[in-house]
MARBADREN-184343 format. One record per atom (N, C-alpha, C): atom name; residue number from 0; y, x, z. Coordinates in pm, whole numbers, plus 50000, padded with zeros to 5 digits. Atoms other than C-alpha are relative to their C-alpha. Last residue first. Layout:
<atoms>
guse;kemar;Y;X;Z
CA;NUM;Y;X;Z
...
</atoms>
This chain:
<atoms>
guse;kemar;Y;X;Z
N;279;50102;49892;50025
CA;279;26707;74846;34093
C;279;49937;50016;50134
N;278;50120;50020;49965
CA;278;26963;74576;34015
C;278;49913;50136;49973
N;277;50004;49913;49957
CA;277;27308;74699;33905
C;277;49860;49999;50160
N;276;49942;49872;50045
CA;276;27368;74497;33681
C;276;49904;50182;50033
N;275;50154;50008;50070
CA;275;27251;74212;33855
C;275;49957;50088;49911
N;274;50111;50004;49867
CA;274;27546;74302;34128
C;274;49862;49989;49907
N;273;50039;49869;49950
CA;273;27770;74372;33861
C;273;49929;50015;50097
N;272;50029;49943;50055
CA;272;27756;74006;33741
C;272;50013;50141;49966
N;271;50176;50032;50053
CA;271;27753;73822;33998
C;271;49933;50152;49908
N;270;50099;49950;49892
CA;270;28053;74032;34081
C;270;49856;50000;50018
N;269;50045;49892;50047
CA;269;28227;73918;33721
C;269;49913;50114;50119
N;268;50049;49963;50115
CA;268;28164;73609;33732
C;268;49959;50135;50000
N;267;50161;49833;49907
CA;267;28268;73549;34100
C;267;49921;50020;49872
N;266;49956;49885;49949
CA;266;28646;73375;33939
C;266;49865;50107;50080
N;265;49953;49882;50079
CA;265;28422;73199;33672
C;265;50076;50060;50077
N;264;49926;50031;50041
CA;264;28224;72965;33938
C;264;50083;50170;49920
N;263;49925;49832;50027
CA;263;27842;72988;33906
C;263;50147;49975;49988
N;262;50015;49919;50167
CA;262;27720;72648;34042
C;262;50088;50107;49960
N;261;50139;49994;50027
CA;261;27569;72498;34358
C;261;50028;50069;49821
N;260;50153;50087;49988
CA;260;27865;72536;34557
C;260;49911;50008;49939
N;259;50119;50027;50119
CA;259;28109;72862;34531
C;259;49919;49860;50064
N;258;49885;50144;50025
CA;258;28405;72962;34777
C;258;49942;49922;49879
N;257;49981;50086;49818
CA;257;28247;73200;35018
C;257;50064;49954;49914
N;256;49876;50017;50064
CA;256;27992;73346;34721
C;256;50059;49903;50128
N;255;49940;50145;50038
CA;255;27727;73502;34850
C;255;50087;50042;49991
N;254;49936;49948;50053
CA;254;27437;73805;34755
C;254;50089;49778;50058
N;253;49926;50138;50053
CA;253;27196;73859;34950
C;253;50119;50016;49944
N;252;49842;49991;49976
CA;252;26994;74201;34881
C;252;50051;49825;49959
N;251;49959;50166;50086
CA;251;26571;74119;34878
C;251;50145;50101;50034
N;250;49862;49914;50144
CA;250;26432;74451;34978
C;250;50085;49908;50010
N;249;49967;49886;49934
CA;249;26120;74236;35090
C;249;50059;50095;49861
N;248;50094;49939;50148
CA;248;26093;73901;34951
C;248;50099;50121;50050
N;247;50158;50017;50031
CA;247;26113;73682;35280
C;247;49978;50096;49910
N;246;50076;49916;49918
CA;246;26469;73769;35423
C;246;49852;50043;49986
N;245;49954;49877;50026
CA;245;26625;73678;35133
C;245;49880;50089;50110
N;244;50049;49912;50142
CA;244;26468;73383;35038
C;244;50036;50129;50045
N;243;50179;49999;49987
CA;243;26546;73247;35398
C;243;49927;50088;49871
N;242;49993;49916;49904
CA;242;26959;73334;35330
C;242;49762;49956;50057
N;241;49947;49900;50105
CA;241;26945;73139;35010
C;241;49911;50074;50079
N;240;50134;50038;50116
CA;240;26765;72807;35163
C;240;50013;50168;49948
N;239;50088;49978;49848
CA;239;27053;72865;35533
C;239;49848;50047;49850
N;238;49998;49900;49991
CA;238;27305;72810;35213
C;238;49925;50140;50060
N;237;49884;49934;49900
CA;237;27257;72480;35191
C;237;49917;50168;50028
N;236;50139;49885;49957
CA;236;27066;72377;34878
C;236;50080;50059;50099
N;235;50108;50061;50074
CA;235;27282;72036;34752
C;235;49849;50097;50064
N;234;50041;50136;49947
CA;234;27534;72079;34974
C;234;49891;49959;49937
N;233;50107;50063;50028
CA;233;27639;72461;34856
C;233;49959;49870;50097
N;232;49954;50100;49999
CA;232;27956;72581;35011
C;232;49892;49870;49970
N;231;49941;50061;49852
CA;231;27904;72927;35084
C;231;49962;49823;50017
N;230;49872;50007;49945
CA;230;27761;72979;34738
C;230;49973;49943;50147
N;229;49891;50115;49994
CA;229;27471;73169;34663
C;229;50100;49963;50048
N;228;49778;50008;49994
CA;228;27337;73494;34503
C;228;49953;49849;50054
N;227;50021;50147;49935
CA;227;26921;73659;34667
C;227;50218;49972;49973
N;226;49890;50093;49891
CA;226;26907;73943;34429
C;226;49988;49841;50031
N;225;49895;50142;49970
CA;225;26583;74114;34416
C;225;50097;50005;50038
N;224;49888;50079;49899
CA;224;26389;74411;34338
C;224;50051;49871;49962
N;223;49909;49968;50102
CA;223;26026;74382;34220
C;223;50125;50011;50116
N;222;50085;49889;49952
CA;222;25682;74376;34465
C;222;50215;50052;49908
N;221;49928;50035;50193
CA;221;25705;73980;34485
C;221;50101;50199;50065
N;220;50034;49925;50078
CA;220;25429;73971;34824
C;220;50047;50051;49822
N;219;49999;49806;49933
CA;219;25643;73966;35094
C;219;49954;49977;49907
N;218;49766;49922;49984
CA;218;25768;73544;34895
C;218;49888;50168;50045
N;217;50023;49849;50085
CA;217;25342;73451;34880
C;217;50144;50058;50000
N;216;50072;49927;49942
CA;216;25419;73173;35191
C;216;49989;50152;49957
N;215;49821;49978;49889
CA;215;25729;73028;35003
C;215;49909;50102;50108
N;214;50025;49831;50050
CA;214;25453;72965;34683
C;214;50110;50041;50151
N;213;49880;49974;49916
CA;213;25335;72596;34822
C;213;49937;50148;49920
N;212;50003;49990;49862
CA;212;25057;72473;34531
C;212;50092;50084;50096
N;211;50139;49933;49945
CA;211;25135;72263;34377
C;211;49976;50099;49977
N;210;49973;49863;49938
CA;210;25474;72171;34227
C;210;49914;50039;50141
N;209;50153;49935;49872
CA;209;25299;71896;34061
C;209;50113;50111;50023
N;208;50078;49888;50033
CA;208;25698;71778;33850
C;208;49839;49981;50169
N;207;50173;50088;50052
CA;207;25820;71410;33917
C;207;49874;50094;49974
N;206;50011;50043;49839
CA;206;26179;71560;34109
C;206;49789;49977;49950
N;205;50037;49908;49976
CA;205;26180;71821;33789
C;205;49906;49915;50094
N;204;50105;49929;49993
CA;204;26247;71549;33575
C;204;49912;50135;50055
N;203;50107;50084;49968
CA;203;26547;71422;33676
C;203;49905;50039;49964
N;202;50121;49905;49951
CA;202;26711;71774;33557
C;202;49917;49927;50098
N;201;50016;49988;49879
CA;201;26997;71558;33577
C;201;49953;50091;50029
N;200;49871;49998;49868
CA;200;27211;71601;33294
C;200;49944;50022;50111
N;199;49871;49896;50086
CA;199;26913;71721;32981
C;199;50083;49962;50148
N;198;50086;49900;49928
CA;198;26667;71446;33220
C;198;50127;50105;49936
N;197;50021;49956;49823
CA;197;26919;71189;33216
C;197;49960;50121;50033
N;196;49885;49976;49923
CA;196;26921;71217;32822
C;196;50064;50057;50130
N;195;50000;49768;50120
CA;195;26573;71223;32722
C;195;50129;49957;50021
N;194;50123;49917;49972
CA;194;26524;70856;32905
C;194;50044;50176;50034
N;193;49960;49990;49877
CA;193;26827;70712;32803
C;193;49893;50111;50077
N;192;50071;50055;49932
CA;192;26700;70785;32410
C;192;49986;50000;50172
N;191;49919;50131;49906
CA;191;27009;70892;32250
C;191;49907;49966;50100
N;190;49972;50169;49938
CA;190;26874;71178;32064
C;190;50015;49930;50110
N;189;50019;50066;50122
CA;189;26780;71551;32088
C;189;49926;49870;50040
N;188;50035;50051;49943
CA;188;27045;71701;32404
C;188;49897;49859;49819
N;187;50129;49919;49988
CA;187;27220;71881;32268
C;187;49823;50008;49958
N;186;50025;49920;50175
CA;186;27521;71723;32201
C;186;49874;50134;49990
N;185;50016;50193;50070
CA;185;27466;71562;32549
C;185;50011;50065;49873
N;184;50119;50103;49991
CA;184;27458;71924;32672
C;184;49930;49851;49922
N;183;50056;49936;50065
CA;183;27812;72041;32513
C;183;49793;49987;50011
N;182;49973;50065;50110
CA;182;27944;71703;32651
C;182;49956;50107;49947
N;181;50060;50083;49969
CA;181;27829;71842;33051
C;181;50028;49896;49744
N;180;50162;49971;50023
CA;180;27911;72171;32991
C;180;49909;49849;49991
N;179;50026;49842;50111
CA;179;28294;72117;32918
C;179;49835;50005;49984
N;178;49985;50154;50074
CA;178;28297;71760;33206
C;178;49973;50079;49837
N;177;50093;50048;50010
CA;177;28180;72070;33446
C;177;49971;49826;49904
N;176;50088;49886;50107
CA;176;28450;72333;33346
C;176;49816;49858;49997
N;175;49984;49946;50137
CA;175;28666;72061;33439
C;175;49893;50054;49931
N;174;50047;50142;50127
CA;174;28491;71879;33718
C;174;50063;50118;49858
N;173;49949;50026;50065
CA;173;28457;72237;33908
C;173;49988;49911;49885
N;172;50002;49951;50099
CA;172;28216;72231;34205
C;172;50106;49987;49890
N;171;49974;49937;50029
CA;171;28222;72093;34458
C;171;50052;50125;49940
N;170;50030;49837;49990
CA;170;27978;71854;34497
C;170;50052;50182;50051
N;169;50024;49995;49856
CA;169;28194;71563;34509
C;169;49897;50076;50048
N;168;49863;50033;49895
CA;168;28388;71729;34250
C;168;49942;49958;50130
N;167;49896;49876;49969
CA;167;28113;71815;34017
C;167;50111;50016;50129
N;166;50093;49913;49973
CA;166;27984;71474;33997
C;166;50031;50098;50067
N;165;49997;50057;49921
CA;165;28298;71327;33869
C;165;49862;50113;50195
N;164;49891;49929;50012
CA;164;28268;71596;33578
C;164;50002;49928;50197
N;163;50029;49863;49942
CA;163;27933;71494;33527
C;163;50099;50058;50083
N;162;50108;50051;49897
CA;162;27974;71063;33504
C;162;49981;50145;50073
N;161;49963;50053;50006
CA;161;28285;71153;33223
C;161;49922;50028;50187
N;160;49900;49832;49916
CA;160;28103;71397;33104
C;160;50097;49973;50088
N;159;50090;49904;49921
CA;159;27813;71069;33041
C;159;50101;50179;50120
N;158;50060;50082;49854
CA;158;28071;70819;32970
C;158;49934;50138;50106
N;157;49917;49868;49879
CA;157;28226;71111;32756
C;157;49999;49912;50066
N;156;49924;49875;50036
CA;156;27911;71078;32489
C;156;50069;50050;50118
N;155;49927;50047;50037
CA;155;27771;70720;32534
C;155;50123;50135;50116
N;154;50006;50029;50095
CA;154;27438;70692;32573
C;154;50167;50010;49915
N;153;50047;49837;50114
CA;153;27369;70779;32836
C;153;50021;50021;49855
N;152;50069;50041;50136
CA;152;27595;70517;32920
C;152;49955;50105;50003
N;151;49883;50070;50117
CA;151;27730;70558;33293
C;151;49845;49967;49888
N;150;50049;49910;50078
CA;150;27495;70574;33645
C;150;50080;49967;49904
N;149;50105;50069;50089
CA;149;27650;70360;33921
C;149;49998;50120;49857
N;148;49906;50008;50184
CA;148;27742;70614;34160
C;148;49921;49938;49948
N;147;50000;50104;50049
CA;147;27555;70607;34461
C;147;50067;49978;49954
N;146;50067;50043;50065
CA;146;27364;70968;34430
C;146;50015;49870;49980
N;145;50028;49976;50162
CA;145;27666;71147;34460
C;145;49915;49902;49942
N;144;49861;50029;50110
CA;144;27791;70974;34770
C;144;49998;49961;49911
N;143;49983;50171;50003
CA;143;27524;70940;34940
C;143;50089;49990;49925
N;142;50119;50097;50047
CA;142;27382;71273;34838
C;142;50018;49902;50020
N;141;49980;49990;50191
CA;141;27725;71441;34997
C;141;49924;49947;49928
N;140;49954;50106;49990
CA;140;27666;71261;35355
C;140;50091;50009;49808
N;139;50047;50099;49982
CA;139;27315;71376;35371
C;139;50133;49959;49965
N;138;49889;50087;49906
CA;138;27356;71745;35272
C;138;50020;49845;50084
N;137;49923;50068;50092
CA;137;27012;71817;35115
C;137;50124;49973;50100
N;136;49975;50072;50182
CA;136;26821;71986;35355
C;136;50113;49996;49920
N;135;49871;50067;50012
CA;135;26865;72293;35552
C;135;49973;49919;49912
N;134;49879;49998;50077
CA;134;26542;72487;35615
C;134;50034;49899;49966
N;133;49916;49876;49955
CA;133;26339;72576;35946
C;133;50105;50019;49852
N;132;49881;50062;49880
CA;132;26168;72214;35925
C;132;50090;50145;50009
N;131;50065;49928;49856
CA;131;26030;72341;35592
C;131;50094;49925;50124
N;130;49996;49852;50046
CA;130;26183;72089;35280
C;130;49968;50035;50166
N;129;49960;49968;49897
CA;129;26179;71722;35260
C;129;49961;50158;49991
N;128;50026;50080;49856
CA;128;26120;71679;34882
C;128;49998;50107;50088
N;127;49945;50123;49996
CA;127;26105;71924;34535
C;127;49979;49868;50102
N;126;49909;50112;50161
CA;126;25971;72219;34595
C;126;50056;49881;50060
N;125;50023;50059;49989
CA;125;26014;72539;34842
C;125;49998;49853;49932
N;124;50185;49936;49994
CA;124;26143;72852;34840
C;124;49895;49870;50038
N;123;50055;49980;49860
CA;123;26539;72752;34765
C;123;49789;49989;49985
N;122;50160;50000;49984
CA;122;26720;72762;34508
C;122;49970;50005;50109
N;121;49960;50180;49955
CA;121;27146;72799;34438
C;121;49849;49988;50000
N;120;49901;50049;49998
CA;120;27064;73148;34222
C;120;49986;49877;50077
N;119;49959;50147;49931
CA;119;26778;73386;34281
C;119;50054;49933;49987
N;118;49886;50068;49939
CA;118;26774;73696;34041
C;118;50013;49839;50022
N;117;49967;50194;49985
CA;117;26492;73896;33956
C;117;50097;49961;50081
N;116;49983;50083;49883
CA;116;26334;74180;33847
C;116;50031;49941;49976
N;115;49898;49853;49926
CA;115;26110;74443;33638
C;115;50057;49909;50119
N;114;49910;49986;49950
CA;114;25868;74135;33550
C;114;50045;50120;50029
N;113;49883;50059;50040
CA;113;25611;74069;33318
C;113;50121;50000;50004
N;112;49943;49837;50132
CA;112;25379;74288;33517
C;112;50060;49922;49958
N;111;49940;49910;49968
CA;111;25397;73978;33822
C;111;50051;50151;49876
N;110;50019;49981;50164
CA;110;25284;73660;33584
C;110;50122;50210;50095
N;109;50108;50025;50131
CA;109;25214;73436;33878
C;109;50026;50108;49891
N;108;50124;49997;50019
CA;108;25426;73588;34134
C;108;49867;50018;49997
N;107;49981;49867;49916
CA;107;25767;73652;33983
C;107;49820;50075;50041
N;106;50079;49918;50056
CA;106;25635;73358;33811
C;106;50016;50135;49983
N;105;50127;50004;50044
CA;105;25660;73165;34064
C;105;49968;50066;49940
N;104;50092;49926;49867
CA;104;26002;73317;34217
C;104;49856;49957;49930
N;103;49960;49902;50002
CA;103;26173;73236;33872
C;103;49905;50020;50076
N;102;50095;50022;50067
CA;102;26018;72824;33858
C;102;50064;50206;50006
N;101;50161;50051;49964
CA;101;26146;72779;34156
C;101;49953;50104;49913
N;100;50076;49865;49941
CA;100;26464;72978;34047
C;100;49882;49935;50038
N;99;50073;49805;50141
CA;99;26490;72771;33740
C;99;49983;50072;50102
N;98;50122;50005;50070
CA;98;26562;72477;33988
C;98;49939;50109;49902
N;97;50032;50158;49932
CA;97;26879;72528;34094
C;97;49792;50055;49975
N;96;49921;50099;49948
CA;96;26894;72881;33906
C;96;49961;49869;49994
N;95;50075;50142;49990
CA;95;26611;73150;33779
C;95;50169;49927;50070
N;94;49926;50070;49975
CA;94;26673;73507;33620
C;94;49989;49849;50031
N;93;49962;50159;50055
CA;93;26438;73706;33498
C;93;50088;49972;50161
N;92;49903;50058;49842
CA;92;26484;74107;33483
C;92;49962;49879;49965
N;91;49816;50092;49973
CA;91;26205;74134;33218
C;91;50100;50019;50126
N;90;50059;50139;49825
CA;90;25848;74336;33151
C;90;50219;50006;50008
N;89;50050;49952;49904
CA;89;25894;74347;32865
C;89;50019;50109;50040
N;88;49955;49957;49915
CA;88;26114;74264;32555
C;88;49946;50061;50179
N;87;50042;49845;50013
CA;87;25950;74177;32284
C;87;50053;50110;50047
N;86;49853;49936;50014
CA;86;26064;73858;32247
C;86;49984;50140;50005
N;85;49894;50064;50169
CA;85;25741;73638;32231
C;85;50119;50105;49966
N;84;50029;49926;50099
CA;84;25613;73875;32556
C;84;50028;49971;49874
N;83;49944;49837;49975
CA;83;25923;73749;32766
C;83;49926;50053;49849
N;82;49850;49953;50065
CA;82;25877;73429;32628
C;82;50004;50113;50007
N;81;50069;49993;50140
CA;81;25495;73379;32776
C;81;50073;50073;49912
N;80;50053;49922;50061
CA;80;25618;73509;33112
C;80;49958;50022;49857
N;79;49913;49905;49989
CA;79;25884;73238;33111
C;79;49931;50131;49969
N;78;49922;49972;50178
CA;78;25632;72974;32967
C;78;50081;50083;50037
N;77;50047;49924;50055
CA;77;25385;73087;33265
C;77;50054;50000;49866
N;76;50072;49807;49964
CA;76;25607;73004;33499
C;76;49944;50067;49884
N;75;49826;49981;50023
CA;75;25767;72646;33359
C;75;49911;50146;50017
N;74;49933;50012;50119
CA;74;25353;72569;33411
C;74;50133;50068;49969
N;73;50058;49888;50085
CA;73;25292;72678;33718
C;73;50037;50044;49834
N;72;49966;49830;49970
CA;72;25518;72435;33787
C;72;50041;50111;49961
N;71;49975;50007;49835
CA;71;25320;72158;33661
C;71;50104;50101;49959
N;70;50009;49875;50006
CA;70;25275;71987;33304
C;70;50068;49984;50127
N;69;50106;49978;49961
CA;69;25211;71638;33184
C;69;50005;50139;50002
N;68;50062;49850;50056
CA;68;25510;71582;33244
C;68;49901;49942;49982
N;67;50199;49955;50011
CA;67;25576;71150;33309
C;67;49958;50073;49959
N;66;50018;50141;49870
CA;66;25970;71018;33318
C;66;49810;50061;50059
N;65;49970;49943;49891
CA;65;26009;71349;33130
C;65;49988;49905;50121
N;64;49939;50109;49927
CA;64;25811;71290;32858
C;64;50043;50002;50188
N;63;50151;50067;49966
CA;63;25749;71516;32631
C;63;50047;49852;50062
N;62;49935;50113;49968
CA;62;26106;71711;32469
C;62;49826;49928;49964
N;61;50156;50131;49975
CA;61;25951;72079;32400
C;61;50069;49896;50063
N;60;50156;49958;49905
CA;60;26253;72314;32437
C;60;49957;49835;49958
N;59;50049;49970;50130
CA;59;26602;72279;32245
C;59;49861;49997;49963
N;58;49972;49917;50104
CA;58;26755;72110;32516
C;58;49962;49986;49920
N;57;49874;49956;49984
CA;57;26575;71955;32801
C;57;50059;50121;49836
N;56;49891;50115;49976
CA;56;26217;71867;32817
C;56;50113;49979;50054
N;55;50102;50101;50063
CA;55;26074;72181;32879
C;55;50066;49889;50029
N;54;50148;50063;49950
CA;54;26295;72460;33034
C;54;50001;49862;49949
N;53;50106;50161;49917
CA;53;26576;72526;32819
C;53;49929;49967;50069
N;52;50120;50111;50091
CA;52;26632;72940;32743
C;52;50041;49858;50069
N;51;50016;50161;49954
CA;51;26866;73168;32805
C;51;49971;49970;49973
N;50;50080;50110;50144
CA;50;26793;73590;32626
C;50;50074;49855;50147
N;49;50023;50106;49896
CA;49;27060;73844;32756
C;49;49960;49878;49914
N;48;50038;50093;50074
CA;48;26952;74186;32589
C;48;49995;49889;50116
N;47;50112;50126;49955
CA;47;27160;74390;32807
C;47;49997;49909;49908
N;46;50121;49886;50012
CA;46;27434;74699;32826
C;46;49867;49943;49998
N;45;50120;49892;49872
CA;45;27675;74607;33069
C;45;49897;50075;49912
N;44;49859;49865;50019
CA;44;27907;74396;32730
C;44;49915;50121;50098
N;43;50057;50016;50109
CA;43;27523;74148;32760
C;43;50083;50170;49978
N;42;50120;49921;50009
CA;42;27583;74105;33086
C;42;49973;50102;49878
N;41;49993;49875;49910
CA;41;27934;74050;33096
C;41;49840;50079;50010
N;40;49903;49933;50125
CA;40;27885;73751;32785
C;40;50003;50102;50085
N;39;50026;50017;50093
CA;39;27630;73569;32972
C;39;50022;50171;49934
N;38;50054;49937;49965
CA;38;27852;73557;33285
C;38;49859;50082;49868
N;37;49889;49905;49976
CA;37;28129;73415;33043
C;37;49862;50127;50045
N;36;49980;49962;50113
CA;36;27884;73172;32919
C;36;50080;50178;50004
N;35;49863;50010;50107
CA;35;27781;73051;33207
C;35;49983;50068;49849
N;34;49917;49849;49995
CA;34;27470;73019;33309
C;34;50053;49940;49963
N;33;49976;49929;49865
CA;33;27374;72643;33371
C;33;50027;50111;50004
N;32;49871;49975;50011
CA;32;27369;72617;32964
C;32;50092;49962;50213
N;31;49916;49872;49987
CA;31;27052;72719;32953
C;31;50094;49989;50045
N;30;49977;49993;50069
CA;30;26906;72326;33062
C;30;50092;50133;50022
N;29;50132;49995;50075
CA;29;26708;72257;33370
C;29;49999;50090;49857
N;28;50045;50081;49874
CA;28;26789;72421;33540
C;28;50037;49879;49982
N;27;49888;50051;49935
CA;27;26789;72715;33303
C;27;49966;49915;50036
N;26;50085;50124;49958
CA;26;26597;73015;33309
C;26;50057;49918;50013
N;25;49918;50076;49931
CA;25;26780;73360;33183
C;25;49909;49882;50034
N;24;49998;50148;49973
CA;24;26600;73610;33104
C;24;50068;49908;50087
N;23;49869;50165;49880
CA;23;26800;73952;33098
C;23;49918;49890;49947
N;22;50001;50163;49987
CA;22;26571;74204;32848
C;22;50078;49949;50121
N;21;50082;49994;49897
CA;21;26668;74624;32844
C;21;50065;49808;50023
N;20;49946;49919;49868
CA;20;26869;74687;32490
C;20;49900;49918;50122
N;19;50062;49926;49969
CA;19;26685;74630;32115
C;19;50035;50096;50172
N;18;50189;49990;49950
CA;18;26758;74346;32037
C;18;49955;50046;50084
N;17;50041;49956;50140
CA;17;27192;74434;32096
C;17;49827;49934;50045
N;16;50072;49821;49976
CA;16;27381;74170;32334
C;16;49896;50017;49886
N;15;49907;49947;49930
CA;15;27339;73790;32399
C;15;49972;50125;49957
N;14;49995;49838;49980
CA;14;27055;73591;32255
C;14;50186;50033;50053
N;13;49899;49973;50082
CA;13;27036;73142;32277
C;13;50018;50212;50077
N;12;50001;49838;49990
CA;12;26688;73019;32329
C;12;50158;50033;49942
N;11;49830;50009;50043
CA;11;26540;72662;32293
C;11;50084;50127;50041
N;10;49904;49998;49911
CA;10;26158;72716;32389
C;10;50129;49981;49905
N;9;49811;49951;50100
CA;9;25922;72497;32160
C;9;50005;50034;50134
N;8;49886;50184;49958
CA;8;25559;72483;32301
C;8;50102;50113;49968
N;7;50043;50116;50044
CA;7;25200;72703;32347
C;7;50104;49887;49948
N;6;50066;50107;49931
CA;6;25292;72941;32569
C;6;49990;49831;49909
N;5;50013;49976;49960
CA;5;25572;73047;32343
C;5;49921;49900;50136
N;4;50087;50014;49989
CA;4;25702;72951;32035
C;4;49986;50081;50161
N;3;50091;49880;49978
CA;3;26070;73054;31975
C;3;49901;49946;50055
N;2;50021;49987;49925
CA;2;26437;72850;31904
C;2;49827;50088;49959
N;1;50110;50029;50072
CA;1;26704;72921;31824
C;1;49885;49944;50062
N;0;50089;50126;49936
CA;0;27074;72914;31924
C;0;49901;49991;49847
</atoms>
């Protein structure tokens, strides 16, 4: 892992595969560890240079004030395009997961020359907040359980990892994997300030971002091959959100993971890697 300067900020990255192979750039949601190690390794083994990176205010990337970010969604999209240029591997296959999927959609629209393909995992085509009337919102019962829990001591690594495991169980993800990833995220978070640790673990900074203007109506303008991956059991962004994206981007392929929720399970890594590798 290292940092690369792009768009006048530092972005934390981790690379897999040969430097001269076709570039697959994976935007974190919000940290790079949203993308499973095994998926990155499979993509690298199939002949790609895989670079996953942390969004601003997470991981090794520039940390400002997660409670009052001074950048917008479009700035995060510009970060992705600038990172492709800094890495020298463009145009790149861009992947985004969760909130990183929103970044990826806007990046592909605002900077079309920087990207050759697009993979969108577990995301939706409207900004945080109430969705459009035709899109399913967060499952209320699940969100009630998820957000009614007392917050952990963000300076306590074990407590934070256990909190993540409990959240994963509520969402339908693997609690063992979530516990491990949360501990790794905690280790990579700069300092122990509660608001910074919470931003890294929960991606709460995204709820405070300026995500205007809307971009859903622009989706038909995406001209690169696109793969939309969504968990059938996703209660946060229910699968109807992924189905809508796939309908609205010309020629997009929809891959529904029948047993998945918000994360990519180990059992589905091979299928997702193959679908991404053959995207053209």
